[in-house]
N, C-alpha and C positions, 0 to 999 in steps of 0.2 A: 505494500500499500503506499503510494506516495505522500508526502507532506510538504506542507507552506510551515515554515516557521519565521514569528513576526519581530523576533530580537536576540540577536549577539555582538559580543563584543570583539570580532574576530582583528579588527581595523587597530581599535586601541591594544591589542597585543602585538601585532604586528608594527606597531609605531614605538611601543614602549619597552619591550623586551630588548636587554642588554645584548644579548645573542640573536643574529639575525636567524628568522623563523621563515622557513619556507612554507607557502601557504598549502601546496599540492601534497609536499612529503611527512609534513610535521604530524602526526598523531597526539602531540601533547595540545594541538589546537581542538578545543572541545568541535567547535563549529566548522574545523579545516575540511580539505577536500576528501581525504581519506575517510574521516567520519562522517560527511556529508553522502557519498557514495554507499558507506552501510545504512545509512536510514533511509536509501531508495528516496532522496528530496527532489520535491519539484522545483522550490524555492528557496530562498534564505534571504532574510532582508538581513543586511551587515548596518551597523549603526555607527554614525560618527559619533565617538563621544569625547568631549573635552574634561579631560582631569581637571580639578578645581586646584591643582598645586602651581598649573600651568600660568604663568604671567598674564593678566587681561590684555597686555598688547600682543600676546604672539597667539592667542589663541585661533584667530581667524588664520591664518598661517600653519597651525596645526590641523585644521578641518582641511585646508588645502591639502598637506601633507597626506592625510589620512584618505582623500579622496585620489590621490596620485599612487597610494599603494593598494587600492581597489583596482584602479585601472594595471599596475605593473605586477601586481600576484592572482588578483583573483580574475580576472578579464582577461590575463593572459592565458588560464586554462580552456582549451577549445570546445570542452565540455559546459563549460560556464558561460549564460547567453545574459548579457545585460537588460533589463526590463527597464524601459523608460514608458512604454505605454503597458496598461494592464490586459490588453488585450492579446498583447505577447503569451500570457499564462498559457491559453488555448492553443497555441501554435507548436511549443516545446515539443521537441519530438524525444523518442527513448534515450536515455542517457545522458541529455541535457537537463542543466539544473540553472534554472532562473536566478540572478544575482539583483538584488534590489537597494539600492541605498535609503538609509534615514537617517535622521539627525537627531540626537537626544540630548535635547536644550537648546536654547538659542544663545547661549552663553559666546558662540564664536562671532556672531554679528554684530554685539557689541547693540548701540541704536542706530544700526544703518541697514534702510532696506535693499539698497544695493547688493551689499555683502549676503542677503540673503535670497536674492534674485540670482546671485552669480552662482551659489552653492544648489539652487534648484533647476538651475540652466545645466548643471553638473549631473541631473538626474535622481537627485533625491524626491522619494515619493511621498515619504511619512515626514512629520517633523512634530515633536515634542517640545513645546514651549519652554521647559524647563527640565533639569536634572532635579536635585532633592534642595539646592537653593537659589536664593534670589538672584536675578538679572533683569536684564531691562525692559524684558517683557512680564514677567509674572512671578510668581513666587513659588519655589517646591514644597514637597510634601513634607521638608522638615522644617519650613517656615511658619509663622503664625498663621493660623488657618482661618484668619479674619480679613487677611489684606489679599486682593485679588488682581484681575487682569491691569496692567497701564493703560497710558492712553497711547503708549507706542505699540504695546502688546493687541490692542484692537485692530491698529494699521496693520502689524504682522499676519493677525486672523483675518482681515481684508485681502491681504495678498495671497495667502494661502488658497482661501477661498478661489482668487481668479484664476490661480495654476492648477484647481482640481485637485489639490495635494490633503490628503489626510492627516487631519491633527490628532496626536497622540496625548493622550490624557494621563498616561500612567503616573506620572511624576509630579503631576499638577496640586500644590494643595487646595483645598476645600472649598475656600471662596474662587479662587482661580478657575476649577472645576465648573463650579456654578456659570460665572462669567462666560468660559468660554463655550458652553454646551449651545444656548441658544444663537450663537454667532456660526459655529462651524458649519461649514456645507458638509463635509464628512469627517467622521470623529470615530475613534478606536481606543480602546485600551490595549497596546501592544503586550504588555507583561504583567497583569496584575491578579490577584485573587479575590476570595470572599472576606471581607473583614468581619463577618459574624463566625466564619469558622476559624479564621486566624486575625486576633484584633492586633493590627499591624497598621502605620499609617500609610503605607503603600497600599495596602489594598482596597477595595470598594467598597463601601456601606450598601446595605440593600437598596437603599433612594438613590445612590448614584449608579448603582449597575441597574435599575428599571429605568432611571428617566435617561440612562447614555442608548440603553436599546431601544428606548421608545423615540427617542431623536435618531433612528437608523443604524447606530453604531452596534459595534461587537466587542467582545471579551476576549481575550487570549490570554491563557493561564498561564503562569511563570512557575517555575521548576528550583526557585530560591528557597531552601528551607526554612528559613525566617520568616518568609512569609507564607509558609504552608503549616506549620505548628508553633505555638508561643516560646515554646523552647527548640528551636532552629536547630541549635547545636546537638543535641542529642540524634538516635537514629531517625530518620525521618525515611518512610518506605515509601513506595508507590501506592500502598491502600490511602495513605495520609494525601497525597496529591488527588488522589480520585474522589475525593471528599468534596474538592472544591468543582470538580466539572459538576459533581451530581447535585450540588448545594446550586451550584449557578443555572444550570439544567433546569432544574425546578422552579426556581425565581424570574427566569428571562427566555427559556428556550434552547433545548440544545443547536437549535438551526442557528444562533448567535456566538457559538463558542469556536475557539481555537487554540493554537499551541503558540506558545512566546516565551522559549526557553531562557532566557538571558544567560546563554552558555558564554563561556571565555570573559564573561564579567561577574562572576559567582565564585566566592571562597569555598562555599561546601556545596554538595549534591546529593539528591535521593539515593538510596541505597536501590543499585541497576540499573540507575539513569544518570552516568557519569560523564556520557558526550552526548551528541546526535544520533550517534550509530546505535543508542539503545533506546529509542523512541519506538522501535517495535514492540520492546518489552511493557511499555506505557500503554501502548493499543491493545497489548494484549489483557493489560490489568483493566483498560475501561469497559472490556467487555461484559464483567461482572454487572454494569449496570447500564450499557447501553448497545444497540444493536449494530449489525455490521453496516449497515447506511450507516446509522447515526456516528459512528466513529468514522467512516471515511468523509462526512460531512467536518466533523473537528478536526481530523487529519488534515485536509485541504478544502475540500468542496465548499464549505460554508464561506471563506474567504474567497474563492473563484469566483462565488455566486454575488459576493459583495460587492466585487470591485467592478463586474460586468454590468452593473444598474446605475454607473456612474454616467 
């Protein structure tokens, strides 16, 4: 069964590791080429993530550097196909893997729409307005939950709507989420879980999840143990992760769910789910709660139908 995963941090790993890393051969990359093939991946979203330790004046250049790495390493593989239009997902051949760029937080653009448009023109298809902290656009999940979208942030949302870009709410704080939702043309949570199942600021409340789906959005479940169980450093099992799928399916409908691993950006992993190549084990675990057709939707079909409606 082919899969589409909406979030990984391979580009950050390629950019930040002290030793050169080969996307094609290095199996320590959780979403590297070796493991994507094991997963029978249909498409993988590669996030541009700017670490908060990078000086503000250098963040835009770091984003461009990660795009260069995407082109030089990921797209250099003949099997990888750069997805610049969503319709390409339906034309991928056997053995081909779609490669999609996203922006995890707008820290790189400062307060400059021209920089944002440059990144969009380079192929970015999903944009998260923040990571966990404040920037010129909005406030992240670790910030005061009462602070919302800035005036510049509203300009950013309008720009993203003009480009038909998916706005990712996974890292927004509470007020930012509610400010964005009525403004966004296309919206998704690329890697978030259910806060009722695991009380964590990065997870969605029932009210958020319901409103997101009512607005036409989807929720892609994340594999980061602290977002799955409240003692996320203990052994976390596939059954623990399946609880989030089951809860969200009951809340908003299984047809609105997908996969958002966060591989290469997480310090700990779920038992038996250590890289994207282990995804078949997750899909097997989902069989305790879902039909084969529903699992195919979670794996890829739901997201494909979502973007085909644009």
